C-alpha positions as CSV (number, residue, x, y, z in Angstrom):
1,M,0.0,0.0,0.0
2,S,1.4,0.1,0.6
3,H,1.5,1.5,0.0
4,M,0.7,2.5,0.4
5,L,0.5,3.4,-0.8
6,N,-0.4,4.1,0.9
7,V,-3.6,2.0,2.1
8,H,-4.2,1.4,5.8
9,K,-6.4,-0.3,8.4
10,L,-10.0,0.8,8.2
11,T,-12.2,1.5,11.3
12,R,-13.8,-1.9,10.8
13,R,-12.4,-4.4,8.4
14,Q,-14.9,-5.6,5.8
15,A,-14.7,-9.4,5.8
16,L,-14.9,-10.8,2.3
17,A,-17.3,-13.7,1.5
18,A,-16.2,-16.9,3.1
19,G,-16.2,-20.3,1.3
20,A,-13.9,-19.4,-1.6
21,A,-13.1,-22.4,-3.8
22,A,-10.0,-24.4,-2.8
23,L,-7.0,-23.3,-4.7
24,A,-4.7,-25.9,-6.2
25,M,-1.0,-25.9,-5.3
26,P,0.4,-29.0,-7.0
27,F,4.0,-28.1,-6.5
28,I,4.1,-29.0,-2.8
29,A,2.2,-31.3,-0.5
30,R,0.1,-30.0,2.4
31,T,1.9,-32.1,4.9
32,A,5.1,-30.2,4.3
33,F,3.6,-27.2,6.0
34,A,1.9,-28.9,8.9
35,A,2.0,-27.0,12.2
36,R,3.9,-24.1,10.6
37,E,3.0,-20.4,10.8
38,L,3.5,-17.8,8.1
39,R,4.1,-14.4,9.5
40,I,2.7,-11.7,7.1
41,F,3.3,-8.0,7.5
42,T,1.2,-6.0,5.1
43,W,-1.6,-3.4,4.4
44,E,-5.2,-3.6,5.4
45,G,-7.1,-5.4,2.6
46,Y,-4.2,-7.7,1.7
47,G,-4.8,-10.4,4.3
48,E,-8.5,-11.1,3.7
49,P,-10.4,-14.4,4.6
50,Q,-11.1,-15.0,0.9
51,W,-7.5,-16.0,0.3
52,V,-6.2,-16.6,3.8
53,K,-8.7,-19.4,4.4
54,P,-7.8,-21.3,1.2
55,F,-4.1,-20.8,1.9
56,E,-4.5,-22.4,5.4
57,E,-6.7,-25.2,4.1
58,K,-4.3,-26.1,1.4
59,T,-1.1,-25.9,3.4
60,G,-2.2,-26.8,6.8
61,A,-0.2,-23.7,8.0
62,R,-1.5,-20.8,10.0
63,A,-1.4,-17.3,8.5
64,K,-0.5,-14.7,11.1
65,V,-1.3,-11.3,9.6
66,A,0.0,-8.0,11.1
67,Y,-0.9,-4.7,9.6
68,T,1.3,-1.6,9.1
69,L,0.2,2.1,9.1
70,S,3.0,3.5,6.9
71,V,5.9,2.6,4.7
72,D,8.2,4.2,7.2
73,E,6.9,2.0,10.0
74,M,7.3,-1.2,7.9
75,F,10.9,-0.4,6.9
76,A,11.8,0.5,10.5
77,K,10.5,-2.8,11.8
78,M,12.1,-4.8,9.1
79,Q,15.4,-3.0,9.6
80,A,15.4,-3.5,13.3
81,S,15.1,-7.3,13.1
82,K,17.0,-7.7,9.8
83,G,13.8,-9.2,8.5
84,S,13.7,-12.0,11.1
85,D,10.3,-11.0,12.5
86,Y,8.3,-11.6,9.3
87,D,8.2,-14.0,6.4
88,V,6.3,-12.2,3.7
89,I,5.7,-8.5,3.3
90,A,4.1,-6.2,0.7
91,F,5.4,-2.8,-0.4
92,D,5.5,-0.6,-3.5
93,T,8.0,-0.3,-6.3
94,S,9.7,2.7,-4.8
95,M,11.0,0.8,-1.8
96,F,12.8,-2.1,-3.5
97,G,16.1,-0.3,-3.7
98,R,16.2,0.3,0.1
99,Y,15.2,-3.2,1.0
100,I,17.6,-4.9,-1.5
101,D,20.5,-2.6,-0.5
102,D,19.9,-3.4,3.2
103,S,19.7,-7.1,2.5
104,L,16.2,-7.3,4.0
105,V,14.5,-9.3,1.2
106,Q,15.6,-12.3,-0.9
107,P,15.1,-13.3,-4.5
108,I,11.9,-15.1,-5.5
109,D,11.8,-18.4,-7.4
110,V,9.0,-17.7,-9.9
111,G,9.1,-21.4,-10.8
112,K,7.5,-22.0,-7.4
113,I,4.6,-19.7,-8.3
114,P,2.5,-21.3,-11.0
115,N,-0.2,-18.6,-10.8
116,A,2.3,-16.0,-12.0
117,A,1.0,-17.1,-15.4
118,N,-2.2,-15.2,-14.4
119,L,-0.5,-11.8,-14.4
120,V,-1.9,-9.5,-17.0
121,P,0.8,-8.3,-19.5
122,A,1.3,-4.9,-17.9
123,F,2.6,-6.5,-14.7
124,R,4.8,-9.3,-16.1
125,Q,7.9,-7.2,-16.5
126,V,8.3,-4.6,-13.8
127,A,11.8,-3.2,-13.7
128,P,12.0,-1.8,-10.1
129,I,11.4,-5.3,-8.6
130,R,14.4,-6.8,-10.4
131,R,18.1,-6.5,-9.7
132,G,20.2,-8.0,-12.4
133,D,18.8,-11.4,-13.3
134,K,17.0,-11.8,-9.9
135,Q,13.4,-10.9,-9.1
136,Y,12.5,-9.7,-5.7
137,G,8.8,-9.0,-5.9
138,V,5.6,-10.2,-7.4
139,P,2.9,-7.6,-8.2
140,F,-0.4,-7.8,-6.3
141,A,-2.4,-4.6,-6.2
142,W,-2.2,-1.0,-7.4
143,G,-3.9,2.3,-6.9
144,S,-3.2,6.0,-6.5
145,I,-2.7,8.8,-3.9
146,P,-5.6,10.9,-5.2
147,L,-7.4,14.0,-4.1
148,I,-10.7,13.4,-2.2
149,Y,-13.1,16.2,-1.9
150,D,-16.6,17.1,-0.4
151,K,-19.0,17.3,-3.3
152,G,-21.1,19.7,-1.4
153,A,-18.3,22.2,-1.5
154,F,-17.2,21.3,-5.0
155,P,-20.1,20.4,-7.4
156,A,-17.4,20.0,-10.0
157,A,-14.2,18.1,-9.1
158,P,-11.2,20.4,-8.4
159,D,-8.9,20.2,-11.4
160,S,-5.6,21.1,-9.7
161,W,-3.6,20.2,-6.6
162,E,-3.4,24.0,-6.0
163,V,-6.8,23.9,-4.4
164,M,-5.0,22.5,-1.3
165,W,-3.0,25.7,-1.0
166,D,-6.2,27.9,-1.2
167,P,-6.5,29.9,2.1
168,Q,-10.3,29.9,1.8
169,Y,-10.2,26.2,2.9
170,A,-7.8,26.7,5.8
171,Q,-8.3,24.3,8.6
172,Q,-10.7,22.3,6.3
173,M,-8.0,20.2,4.7
174,I,-5.9,17.2,5.9
175,A,-3.0,15.4,4.4
176,L,-1.4,12.0,4.6
177,D,1.5,11.8,7.1
178,D,3.9,9.8,4.9
179,T,7.3,10.9,3.8
180,N,7.4,9.4,0.3
181,N,3.8,9.9,-0.8
182,Y,3.4,13.3,0.6
183,L,6.6,14.8,-0.7
184,V,6.3,13.3,-4.2
185,T,2.7,14.7,-4.4
186,V,4.0,18.1,-3.5
187,A,6.7,17.8,-6.2
188,I,4.0,16.8,-8.7
189,A,1.9,19.8,-7.7
190,L,4.9,22.0,-8.3
191,G,5.4,20.5,-11.8
192,I,8.9,19.2,-11.1
193,K,9.8,17.2,-14.2
194,D,11.2,14.2,-12.4
195,P,9.6,13.9,-8.9
196,F,11.9,11.1,-8.0
197,N,15.2,12.8,-8.8
198,W,15.4,16.3,-7.3
199,T,18.1,19.0,-7.7
200,D,19.1,21.1,-4.7
201,S,16.7,23.7,-5.9
202,D,13.9,21.2,-6.1
203,F,14.5,20.2,-2.4
204,E,14.1,23.8,-1.4
205,K,11.0,24.4,-3.5
206,V,9.3,21.3,-2.1
207,K,10.2,22.3,1.5
208,Q,8.8,25.8,1.2
209,K,5.7,24.5,-0.6
210,A,5.1,21.9,2.1
211,I,5.6,24.4,4.9
212,E,3.2,26.8,3.2
213,Q,0.5,24.0,3.1
214,K,1.1,23.0,6.7
215,G,-0.2,26.3,7.9
216,L,-3.5,25.6,6.1
217,L,-4.0,22.1,7.2
218,L,-6.1,21.0,10.2
219,T,-3.7,18.1,10.7
220,Y,-1.7,15.3,9.1
221,Y,-3.2,11.9,9.6
222,N,-2.1,8.3,9.7
223,G,-3.9,5.4,8.1
224,N,-7.1,5.1,6.1
225,D,-9.2,5.1,9.3
226,G,-7.5,8.2,10.6
227,G,-8.3,10.2,7.5
228,V,-11.8,8.9,7.2
229,D,-12.6,9.6,10.8
230,I,-11.3,13.2,10.7
231,F,-12.9,13.9,7.3
232,A,-16.3,12.6,8.5
233,S,-16.3,14.4,11.8
234,S,-14.5,17.7,11.4
235,G,-16.0,19.4,8.4
236,I,-13.2,18.6,6.0
237,K,-13.5,19.6,2.4
238,L,-10.2,18.3,0.9
239,M,-7.9,15.5,1.6
240,L,-4.6,14.3,0.2
241,S,-5.8,10.7,0.2
242,A,-4.2,7.5,1.3
243,G,-5.9,5.7,-1.6
244,E,-9.1,4.5,-3.3
245,P,-10.5,2.6,-0.2
246,Q,-11.1,5.8,1.6
247,L,-13.9,6.9,-0.8
248,P,-16.3,4.0,-0.1
249,A,-15.5,4.3,3.6
250,L,-16.4,8.0,3.6
251,I,-19.6,7.3,1.6
252,K,-20.5,4.6,4.1
253,R,-20.1,7.3,6.8
254,G,-22.6,9.5,5.0
255,V,-20.1,11.8,3.4
256,N,-20.9,13.0,-0.1
257,A,-17.3,12.5,-1.2
258,G,-15.7,12.3,-4.6
259,L,-12.2,11.2,-5.8
260,T,-10.2,12.9,-8.6
261,I,-6.8,12.8,-10.3
262,P,-5.8,16.4,-10.8
263,K,-4.5,17.7,-14.1
264,E,-0.9,17.6,-12.8
265,G,-1.3,13.9,-12.2
266,A,-1.0,11.8,-9.0
267,I,1.1,9.1,-7.6
268,G,0.5,5.6,-8.8
269,W,1.6,2.8,-6.5
270,L,2.1,-0.9,-7.3
271,D,2.4,-3.1,-4.3
272,N,4.3,-6.4,-4.5
273,W,4.6,-9.4,-2.3
274,T,8.2,-10.1,-1.4
275,I,10.0,-12.6,0.9
276,S,11.9,-11.5,3.9
277,A,15.6,-12.3,4.2
278,G,14.7,-13.8,7.6
279,A,11.8,-16.0,6.4
280,T,11.7,-19.3,8.3
281,D,10.1,-21.3,5.5
282,V,10.7,-20.0,2.0
283,D,8.5,-22.6,0.3
284,L,5.6,-21.6,2.5
285,A,6.2,-18.0,1.6
286,H,6.1,-18.9,-2.1
287,A,2.9,-20.8,-1.5
288,W,1.3,-17.7,-0.1
289,I,2.2,-15.6,-3.1
290,D,0.8,-18.3,-5.4
291,V,-2.6,-18.2,-3.7
292,C,-2.6,-14.4,-4.0
293,L,-2.3,-14.6,-7.7
294,E,-5.5,-16.6,-8.2
295,K,-7.8,-14.7,-10.6
296,S,-10.6,-15.0,-8.0
297,V,-8.4,-13.1,-5.5
298,G,-7.7,-10.4,-8.1
299,A,-11.4,-9.9,-8.5
300,A,-11.9,-9.7,-4.8
301,V,-9.1,-7.2,-4.5
302,S,-11.0,-4.8,-6.8
303,D,-14.6,-5.7,-5.9
304,H,-14.2,-5.7,-2.1
305,A,-10.9,-4.2,-1.1
306,H,-11.2,-1.4,-3.7
307,Y,-7.7,-1.5,-5.2
308,G,-6.7,-2.2,-8.8
309,N,-5.6,-5.8,-9.3
310,V,-3.0,-7.6,-11.5
311,T,-4.8,-10.8,-12.6
312,D,-8.4,-9.8,-13.5
313,Q,-8.7,-6.9,-15.9
314,A,-12.4,-7.2,-16.2
315,A,-12.7,-6.5,-12.4
316,N,-10.6,-3.4,-12.9
317,E,-12.8,-2.1,-15.6
318,R,-16.1,-2.7,-13.8
319,N,-14.7,-0.8,-10.7
320,G,-13.6,2.2,-12.8
321,Y,-9.9,1.6,-12.3
322,T,-9.1,2.9,-15.7
323,Y,-7.0,6.0,-15.0
324,G,-3.6,4.3,-14.8
325,D,-2.4,6.4,-17.7
326,R,-2.8,9.5,-15.5
327,L,-0.6,8.2,-12.7
328,V,3.1,8.8,-12.0
329,W,4.3,5.4,-10.9
330,L,6.5,5.4,-7.8
331,Q,10.3,4.9,-8.1
332,S,13.1,5.0,-5.6
333,P,14.1,8.6,-4.8
334,E,17.6,10.0,-5.3
335,D,18.3,10.3,-1.6
336,W,15.9,8.7,0.8
337,N,17.6,9.9,4.0
338,R,17.6,13.5,2.7
339,R,13.9,13.3,2.0
340,V,13.2,12.0,5.5
341,K,15.2,14.8,7.0
342,L,13.3,17.4,4.9
343,W,9.9,15.9,5.9
344,N,10.9,16.0,9.6
345,E,11.9,19.7,9.1
346,V,8.6,20.5,7.6
347,K,6.6,18.9,10.4
348,A,8.8,20.6,13.0
349,S,8.4,24.1,11.3
């Protein structure tokens, strides 16, 4: 998510329909996983009953799912344990450089993932998840970091990110508290040609633009539920969103909300499953990824979790996830530590 993107834990998880069809995994016997536990660290919506249950039934293993609130938290926890606390994690394309360089993830054997054949063509060759001839990730879900707005205040969708610097909406706006997604969005709003490779001048422009916005925001927020709760209860008109799932969550809360991709564009994220360097059972980790690439799981990702999926294009189309050509896909930044330092300076200003 996550992302996330980033996509985070909702106020109440929406359980998907139980009783999904058993998924075949002919490459390994159930007994090989007996009494084992797979430790999964991921985003809300990525560990749902519709695929957790078939995984457990087919392997005999238990899936222990923990959820993260931000990419920063996920990396910090993985770094602290050198990956030994988790077996499988999910993060977007921009983070692979950091994880690979810090030896926190290991290469994936695609031969142990028969359902990789289900990937739609656009997600079969993703450069950021590869290092040389080794593949470190398998695509799972995608989405954006869009602008969400109150339709009562905006009968027509705002067409530019500049609306979030408009003083007339002071204290009626909130923004995602996330180093990467927030700063890249500011760079996109500024029209910086390459939002992932900044000059010294770009760093200063982004910093000043972010500080200017901070004075207009009611607050920064963490997680889908945090943004939804504040938006629904505090008269919010505009939100730098954590992703598509926030829209149905707001509508469910009675908010007449809309989602838009401004003319400058918006971040597009592509989350991938990857295997921790500290995984205790690598075959079990591959088995999890294989289950997640069932076409039925792809449909559920879009129909119920409200993300774009990588195996069922028809599900993407019926859910309106057709704006991929307007997104700026995340990449690794030129200097992650420098960006973190800048973000901390903005929040401390």
